[in-house]
Residue, then its C-alpha position, 0 to 999 in steps of 0.5 A: m500500500l502506497d503512502q500519501k507522500t509516494i502518491n503525491r510524488i507520482l501525481m507530481a511526476f504525472g503533472i510535470v509530464g502533463v504540463a510539458l505536453l501542454f507547452a508542446v501542443p502548438i508544436i505537435g498539435s493542430r491549430a484547432m487543438v490550440q484554439d480549443l485548449f486556449g478556451v479551456l485554459t481561460l475558463l480555468i483561469l476564471a474558475q481559479n479566481w472565482n474559487l479563491l473569491a467564493g470558495f476561500a473568502g466566502l464572497v459569492s460574486v455573480g458579477q465577475q463578467a464586469f472584470v472580464g469586460v473591463g479588461a477587454y475594453a481596456m486592451f482595445a482602448c490601448v490598441i485602438l486609441l493609444g497605438l500600444d501593443p496588445l500585450v501591453g494592453i493585457l497588463v493595462g486591462g488587469f490594472v483597470a479591472m483592479a481599479l474598478a474593484v475598489p468602488m465595486a467593493f465599497f458598495a458590495f461589501r455593505l451587503a451579505g449573502a444573496y444580497f452581495a451576489i445580486g449587488t455584484w451582478v447589478v454593478a456589472e450590468i451598470v458597467r456594461l451599460c456605461f461601456a455601451q455608450w463609449k462611441a470611440l469603441g463602437g458603442g453598443t455594436g462594439t468594434s474590432l482590432p485593426k487588421g493585422t494587429t494580432k499578427n504583429m504582436f510582440g513575439v509573433p514574428e519570432i514564433k512564426e519563424l521558429l515553428g515555420v507556421s503562418s502569422s495567424a497560427a503563431s498568434d494563436a500559439l502565443t496567446y495559448w502559451l500566455a494562457l497556460v503560463l497565467a493558469l499555472a501562475t494563478l494556481g501556484a500563487g493561490y497555493f502559496f497564498l492560502r498556505s500563508r498566514m493571510g491565507l489561513g486568516l482568509q479561510a477563518i473569515r469564511d468559516n466564522d467572521e466574528a471568530a476570525r476578528s477575535v484572533g486579530v484578523n481584519p475581515t474587511r481589509l483581507k476580503a478587499w485585497v482578495f477581491m482586488l487581486t481576483a479582479f486583476g487576474t480576471g481582467i488580464c484573462g478578459a483582455l487575453l480572451f478578446i485578443q484571440i476573439t479580435r472583436v468586442t461588444p458589450e454583450a459578449a464582453f459582459s456575458v453573465l452566461d459565458w464568464t460567470a455562470f459557466v465558471i460557477f458551474i465548473t467550480v461547483i462541479g469540480g469542488i469549490g474550496t479546493l485547488p484541484g477542483p476547478i481543474v477537474g471541473v473544467v475538464f468535465f465541462y469541456i467533455l460535456q461541451r464537446a459531447l452535447s453542444d449540437y443539442g441546443t437547449v438540451y445542452l444547458i438543461v443537462l448542465g443544470s441537472i448535473g449541477i443540481i445532482v452534484m450539489l445535492f449528493a456530492r457537495r464537495g464536488l467531483w474532486g472532493l468525492f474522489s478524495d473521500k473515496t481514495g484518500i488521495e489529496l493533491l495540493s492539500l492546504r492542511q496545516y500540521a503542527p511541527e514535530t517536537k524533538p525529544n528533550p535530552l535533559a528529560q532522559i537524565k534522572 
Protein backbone atom coordinates (compact mmCIF):
# COMPACT_ATOMS: atom_id res chain seq x y z
CA MET A 1 0.00 0.00 0.00
CA LEU A 2 1.49 3.31 -1.08
CA ASP A 3 1.67 6.07 1.48
CA GLN A 4 0.46 9.62 0.85
CA LYS A 5 3.95 11.01 0.13
CA THR A 6 4.63 8.38 -2.54
CA ILE A 7 1.24 9.02 -4.14
CA ASN A 8 1.92 12.76 -4.16
CA ARG A 9 5.31 12.20 -5.83
CA ILE A 10 3.69 10.02 -8.53
CA LEU A 11 0.95 12.59 -9.14
CA MET A 12 3.55 15.36 -9.23
CA ALA A 13 5.54 13.44 -11.86
CA PHE A 14 2.40 12.98 -13.97
CA GLY A 15 1.63 16.67 -13.52
CA ILE A 16 5.08 17.72 -14.75
CA VAL A 17 4.77 15.48 -17.81
CA GLY A 18 1.28 16.85 -18.46
CA VAL A 19 2.47 20.46 -18.25
CA ALA A 20 5.37 19.68 -20.60
CA LEU A 21 2.93 18.17 -23.11
CA LEU A 22 0.67 21.20 -22.83
CA PHE A 23 3.59 23.51 -23.62
CA ALA A 24 4.37 21.34 -26.66
CA VAL A 25 0.82 21.45 -28.09
CA PRO A 26 1.49 24.34 -30.54
CA ILE A 27 4.47 22.37 -31.86
CA ILE A 28 2.95 18.89 -32.12
CA GLY A 29 -0.79 19.63 -32.30
CA SER A 30 -3.15 21.20 -34.80
CA ARG A 31 -4.26 24.82 -34.75
CA ALA A 32 -7.80 23.69 -33.84
CA MET A 33 -6.41 21.90 -30.79
CA VAL A 34 -4.51 25.02 -29.76
CA GLN A 35 -7.67 27.12 -30.01
CA ASP A 36 -9.74 24.57 -28.07
CA LEU A 37 -7.20 24.30 -25.27
CA PHE A 38 -6.90 28.09 -25.16
CA GLY A 39 -10.62 28.26 -24.37
CA VAL A 40 -10.22 25.59 -21.68
CA LEU A 41 -7.29 27.40 -20.08
CA THR A 42 -9.05 30.77 -19.98
CA LEU A 43 -12.09 29.19 -18.34
CA LEU A 44 -9.73 27.55 -15.85
CA ILE A 45 -8.16 30.92 -15.00
CA LEU A 46 -11.58 32.47 -14.43
CA ALA A 47 -12.66 29.48 -12.32
CA GLN A 48 -9.49 29.61 -10.20
CA ASN A 49 -10.08 33.29 -9.46
CA TRP A 50 -13.76 32.77 -8.65
CA ASN A 51 -12.88 29.77 -6.45
CA LEU A 52 -10.44 31.89 -4.44
CA LEU A 53 -13.13 34.52 -4.04
CA ALA A 54 -16.12 32.31 -3.24
CA GLY A 55 -14.55 29.06 -2.07
CA PHE A 56 -11.97 30.53 0.28
CA ALA A 57 -13.15 34.06 1.07
CA GLY A 58 -16.88 33.31 1.14
CA LEU A 59 -17.63 36.10 -1.37
CA VAL A 60 -20.09 34.58 -3.85
CA SER A 61 -19.92 37.09 -6.70
CA VAL A 62 -22.19 36.92 -9.75
CA GLY A 63 -20.59 39.98 -11.30
CA GLN A 64 -17.18 38.71 -12.40
CA GLN A 65 -18.11 39.42 -16.01
CA ALA A 66 -17.58 43.09 -15.16
CA PHE A 67 -13.84 42.50 -14.81
CA VAL A 68 -13.68 40.38 -17.97
CA GLY A 69 -15.40 43.13 -19.95
CA VAL A 70 -13.37 45.97 -18.46
CA GLY A 71 -10.13 44.10 -19.13
CA ALA A 72 -11.17 43.50 -22.74
CA TYR A 73 -12.24 47.10 -23.36
CA ALA A 74 -9.09 48.48 -21.71
CA MET A 75 -6.97 46.35 -24.04
CA PHE A 76 -8.93 47.54 -27.09
CA ALA A 77 -8.56 51.15 -25.96
CA CYS A 78 -4.79 50.72 -25.62
CA VAL A 79 -4.53 49.30 -29.15
CA ILE A 80 -7.04 51.50 -31.00
CA LEU A 81 -6.77 54.81 -29.16
CA LEU A 82 -3.16 54.73 -27.91
CA GLY A 83 -1.49 52.54 -30.53
CA LEU A 84 0.09 50.21 -27.96
CA ASP A 85 0.96 46.55 -28.40
CA PRO A 86 -1.90 44.22 -27.33
CA LEU A 87 0.40 42.51 -24.83
CA VAL A 88 0.81 45.86 -23.04
CA GLY A 89 -2.96 46.19 -23.19
CA ILE A 90 -3.32 42.90 -21.29
CA LEU A 91 -1.49 44.33 -18.27
CA VAL A 92 -3.41 47.59 -18.51
CA GLY A 93 -6.65 45.59 -18.60
CA GLY A 94 -5.70 43.84 -15.37
CA PHE A 95 -4.92 47.09 -13.57
CA VAL A 96 -8.09 48.81 -14.83
CA ALA A 97 -10.17 45.84 -13.61
CA MET A 98 -8.38 46.07 -10.26
CA ALA A 99 -9.21 49.78 -10.09
CA LEU A 100 -12.88 49.01 -10.82
CA ALA A 101 -12.88 46.53 -7.91
CA VAL A 102 -12.30 49.39 -5.42
CA PRO A 103 -15.65 51.25 -5.87
CA MET A 104 -17.40 47.94 -6.56
CA ALA A 105 -16.19 46.56 -3.22
CA PHE A 106 -17.16 49.80 -1.46
CA PHE A 107 -20.81 49.24 -2.37
CA ALA A 108 -20.98 45.41 -2.48
CA PHE A 109 -19.24 44.87 0.87
CA ARG A 110 -22.13 46.61 2.59
CA LEU A 111 -24.23 43.60 1.57
CA ALA A 112 -24.01 39.97 2.63
CA GLY A 113 -25.02 36.57 1.33
CA ALA A 114 -27.50 36.57 -1.54
CA TYR A 115 -27.66 40.38 -1.44
CA PHE A 116 -23.90 40.53 -2.11
CA ALA A 117 -24.29 38.21 -5.12
CA ILE A 118 -27.16 40.26 -6.55
CA GLY A 119 -25.32 43.50 -5.83
CA THR A 120 -22.24 42.43 -7.82
CA TRP A 121 -24.45 41.40 -10.74
CA VAL A 122 -26.23 44.77 -10.71
CA VAL A 123 -22.92 46.64 -10.68
CA ALA A 124 -21.72 44.52 -13.62
CA GLU A 125 -24.84 45.43 -15.58
CA ILE A 126 -24.30 49.13 -14.85
CA VAL A 127 -20.70 48.85 -16.09
CA ARG A 128 -21.93 47.10 -19.25
CA LEU A 129 -24.40 49.89 -19.97
CA CYS A 130 -21.69 52.50 -19.44
CA PHE A 131 -19.31 50.85 -21.89
CA ALA A 132 -22.12 50.53 -24.42
CA GLN A 133 -22.09 54.35 -24.57
CA TRP A 134 -18.36 54.55 -25.46
CA LYS A 135 -18.65 55.73 -29.07
CA ALA A 136 -14.88 55.65 -29.69
CA LEU A 137 -15.02 51.86 -29.29
CA GLY A 138 -18.20 51.28 -31.26
CA GLY A 139 -20.86 51.93 -28.62
CA GLY A 140 -23.48 49.21 -28.45
CA THR A 141 -22.29 47.47 -31.63
CA GLY A 142 -18.69 47.12 -30.47
CA THR A 143 -15.52 47.22 -32.54
CA SER A 144 -12.72 45.06 -33.91
CA LEU A 145 -8.96 45.20 -33.60
CA PRO A 146 -7.26 46.88 -36.58
CA LYS A 147 -6.33 44.45 -39.35
CA GLY A 148 -3.00 42.77 -38.73
CA THR A 149 -2.80 43.73 -35.05
CA THR A 150 -2.51 40.20 -33.71
CA LYS A 151 -0.08 39.20 -36.47
CA ASN A 152 2.29 42.00 -35.49
CA MET A 153 2.20 41.47 -31.74
CA PHE A 154 5.49 41.31 -29.90
CA GLY A 155 6.88 37.79 -30.25
CA VAL A 156 4.65 36.65 -33.14
CA PRO A 157 7.28 37.07 -35.94
CA GLU A 158 9.82 35.11 -33.88
CA ILE A 159 7.34 32.27 -33.21
CA LYS A 160 6.37 32.25 -36.89
CA GLU A 161 9.98 31.79 -37.91
CA LEU A 162 10.74 29.27 -35.17
CA LEU A 163 7.75 26.99 -35.84
CA GLY A 164 7.50 27.62 -39.58
CA VAL A 165 3.78 28.45 -39.41
CA SER A 166 1.53 31.28 -40.59
CA SER A 167 1.24 34.56 -38.67
CA SER A 168 -2.27 33.62 -37.50
CA ALA A 169 -1.10 30.27 -36.15
CA ALA A 170 1.87 31.97 -34.45
CA SER A 171 -0.53 34.45 -32.82
CA ASP A 172 -2.68 31.57 -31.57
CA ALA A 173 0.42 29.85 -30.18
CA LEU A 174 1.49 33.00 -28.34
CA THR A 175 -1.90 33.60 -26.73
CA TYR A 176 -2.12 29.89 -25.84
CA TRP A 177 1.27 29.95 -24.10
CA LEU A 178 0.31 33.13 -22.25
CA ALA A 179 -2.93 31.48 -21.07
CA LEU A 180 -1.03 28.38 -19.93
CA VAL A 181 1.54 30.43 -18.01
CA LEU A 182 -1.23 32.52 -16.43
CA ALA A 183 -3.16 29.38 -15.38
CA LEU A 184 -0.06 27.87 -13.77
CA ALA A 185 0.84 31.17 -12.10
CA THR A 186 -2.69 31.55 -10.72
CA LEU A 187 -2.63 28.00 -9.35
CA GLY A 188 0.81 28.42 -7.78
CA ALA A 189 0.07 31.85 -6.33
CA GLY A 190 -3.20 30.57 -4.89
CA TYR A 191 -1.47 27.60 -3.26
CA PHE A 192 1.29 29.60 -1.59
CA PHE A 193 -1.09 32.39 -0.59
CA LEU A 194 -3.58 30.01 1.01
CA ARG A 195 -0.81 28.27 2.97
CA SER A 196 0.44 31.62 4.30
CA ARG A 197 -0.81 33.37 7.43
CA MET A 198 -3.04 35.60 5.29
CA GLY A 199 -4.49 32.52 3.61
CA LEU A 200 -5.27 30.94 6.97
CA GLY A 201 -6.92 34.18 8.02
CA LEU A 202 -8.98 34.18 4.84
CA GLN A 203 -10.27 30.67 5.45
CA ALA A 204 -11.01 31.60 9.08
CA ILE A 205 -13.12 34.51 7.81
CA ARG A 206 -15.03 32.17 5.50
CA ASP A 207 -15.79 29.78 8.36
CA ASN A 208 -16.63 32.36 11.05
CA ASP A 209 -16.24 36.10 10.56
CA GLU A 210 -16.53 37.02 14.22
CA ALA A 211 -14.18 34.28 15.42
CA ALA A 212 -11.56 35.42 12.88
CA ARG A 213 -11.92 39.00 14.09
CA SER A 214 -11.43 37.90 17.69
CA VAL A 215 -7.96 36.49 16.90
CA GLY A 216 -6.76 39.66 15.20
CA VAL A 217 -7.83 39.15 11.57
CA ASN A 218 -9.30 42.19 9.80
CA PRO A 219 -12.04 40.61 7.61
CA THR A 220 -12.89 43.71 5.57
CA ARG A 221 -9.29 44.51 4.65
CA LEU A 222 -8.40 40.92 3.76
CA LYS A 223 -11.55 40.41 1.69
CA ALA A 224 -10.91 43.68 -0.13
CA TRP A 225 -7.39 42.59 -1.06
CA VAL A 226 -8.62 39.23 -2.35
CA PHE A 227 -11.44 40.94 -4.26
CA MET A 228 -8.97 43.28 -5.98
CA LEU A 229 -6.40 40.55 -6.72
CA THR A 230 -9.01 38.26 -8.29
CA ALA A 231 -10.29 41.24 -10.29
CA PHE A 232 -6.73 41.77 -11.58
CA GLY A 233 -6.43 38.13 -12.67
CA THR A 234 -9.91 38.13 -14.21
CA GLY A 235 -9.22 41.38 -16.08
CA ILE A 236 -5.97 40.02 -17.54
CA CYS A 237 -7.83 36.89 -18.63
CA GLY A 238 -10.57 39.00 -20.24
CA ALA A 239 -8.03 41.01 -22.22
CA LEU A 240 -6.27 37.82 -23.34
CA LEU A 241 -9.57 36.23 -24.39
CA PHE A 242 -10.53 39.11 -26.65
CA ILE A 243 -7.10 39.33 -28.25
CA GLN A 244 -7.89 35.93 -29.69
CA ILE A 245 -11.52 36.82 -30.48
CA THR A 246 -10.35 40.17 -32.04
CA ARG A 247 -13.79 41.75 -31.69
CA VAL A 248 -15.52 43.15 -28.61
CA THR A 249 -19.15 44.06 -27.95
CA PRO A 250 -20.86 44.88 -24.63
CA GLU A 251 -22.99 41.73 -24.82
CA ALA A 252 -20.01 39.45 -25.46
CA ALA A 253 -17.56 41.08 -23.06
CA PHE A 254 -20.04 41.32 -20.18
CA SER A 255 -21.83 37.99 -20.77
CA VAL A 256 -23.03 36.63 -17.45
CA LEU A 257 -23.54 33.17 -19.01
CA ASP A 258 -20.08 32.77 -20.56
CA TRP A 259 -17.91 34.42 -17.91
CA THR A 260 -19.80 33.81 -14.67
CA ALA A 261 -22.49 31.11 -14.94
CA PHE A 262 -20.23 28.58 -16.68
CA VAL A 263 -17.39 29.47 -14.31
CA ILE A 264 -19.59 28.86 -11.27
CA PHE A 265 -20.70 25.53 -12.78
CA ILE A 266 -17.07 24.47 -13.37
CA THR A 267 -16.03 25.34 -9.81
CA VAL A 268 -19.03 23.73 -8.10
CA ILE A 269 -18.83 20.55 -10.20
CA GLY A 270 -15.09 20.19 -9.68
CA GLY A 271 -15.07 21.06 -6.00
CA ILE A 272 -15.43 24.55 -4.57
CA GLY A 273 -12.92 25.40 -1.88
CA THR A 274 -10.28 23.01 -3.26
CA LEU A 275 -7.39 23.87 -5.58
CA PRO A 276 -7.71 20.82 -7.89
CA GLY A 277 -11.50 21.36 -8.11
CA PRO A 278 -11.50 23.90 -10.97
CA ILE A 279 -9.08 21.72 -12.96
CA VAL A 280 -11.37 18.69 -12.66
CA GLY A 281 -14.41 20.87 -13.32
CA VAL A 282 -13.05 22.47 -16.49
CA VAL A 283 -12.07 19.06 -17.94
CA PHE A 284 -15.56 17.69 -17.16
CA PHE A 285 -17.19 20.81 -18.63
CA TYR A 286 -15.11 20.57 -21.81
CA ILE A 287 -16.09 16.92 -22.32
CA LEU A 288 -19.77 17.76 -21.84
CA GLN A 289 -19.49 20.76 -24.16
CA ARG A 290 -17.95 18.67 -26.94
CA ALA A 291 -20.48 15.86 -26.48
CA LEU A 292 -23.66 17.94 -26.16
CA SER A 293 -23.03 21.22 -27.99
CA ASP A 294 -25.02 20.04 -31.05
CA TYR A 295 -28.19 19.55 -28.99
CA GLY A 296 -29.07 23.21 -28.45
CA THR A 297 -31.00 23.98 -25.28
CA VAL A 298 -30.76 20.32 -24.18
CA TYR A 299 -27.07 21.03 -23.54
CA LEU A 300 -27.91 23.72 -20.97
CA ILE A 301 -30.62 21.56 -19.38
CA VAL A 302 -28.13 18.72 -18.90
CA LEU A 303 -25.56 21.10 -17.40
CA GLY A 304 -28.14 22.45 -14.95
CA SER A 305 -29.33 18.94 -13.99
CA ILE A 306 -25.78 17.74 -13.36
CA GLY A 307 -25.08 20.83 -11.26
CA ILE A 308 -28.14 20.18 -9.09
CA ILE A 309 -27.29 16.49 -8.63
CA VAL A 310 -23.71 17.27 -7.60
CA MET A 311 -24.80 19.97 -5.15
CA LEU A 312 -27.30 17.56 -3.56
CA PHE A 313 -25.22 14.38 -3.37
CA ALA A 314 -21.57 15.45 -3.64
CA ARG A 315 -21.30 18.88 -2.08
CA ARG A 316 -17.51 18.86 -2.23
CA GLY A 317 -17.66 18.26 -5.98
CA LEU A 318 -16.11 15.53 -8.09
CA TRP A 319 -12.64 16.07 -6.66
CA GLY A 320 -13.97 16.00 -3.11
CA LEU A 321 -15.84 12.77 -3.85
CA PHE A 322 -12.73 11.20 -5.37
CA SER A 323 -10.56 12.36 -2.47
CA ASP A 324 -13.01 10.98 0.10
CA LYS A 325 -13.17 7.58 -1.62
CA THR A 326 -9.44 7.16 -2.25
CA GLY A 327 -7.84 9.24 0.50
CA ILE A 328 -5.66 10.94 -2.13
CA GLU A 329 -5.05 14.64 -1.52
CA LEU A 330 -3.41 16.88 -4.11
CA LEU A 331 -2.31 20.44 -3.34
CA SER A 332 -3.56 19.95 0.20
CA LEU A 333 -3.92 23.08 2.32
CA ARG A 334 -3.87 21.25 5.63
CA GLN A 335 -1.50 22.65 8.23
CA TYR A 336 0.29 20.30 10.59
CA ALA A 337 1.92 21.15 13.89
CA PRO A 338 5.72 20.98 13.74
CA GLU A 339 7.27 17.84 15.13
CA THR A 340 8.73 18.31 18.59
CA LYS A 341 12.18 16.92 19.19
CA PRO A 342 12.71 14.97 22.43
CA ASN A 343 14.47 16.91 25.13
CA PRO A 344 17.72 15.08 26.04
CA LEU A 345 17.61 16.54 29.55
CA ALA A 346 14.34 14.73 30.12
CA GLN A 347 16.18 11.44 29.88
CA ILE A 348 18.51 12.36 32.77
CA LYS A 349 17.20 11.41 36.16
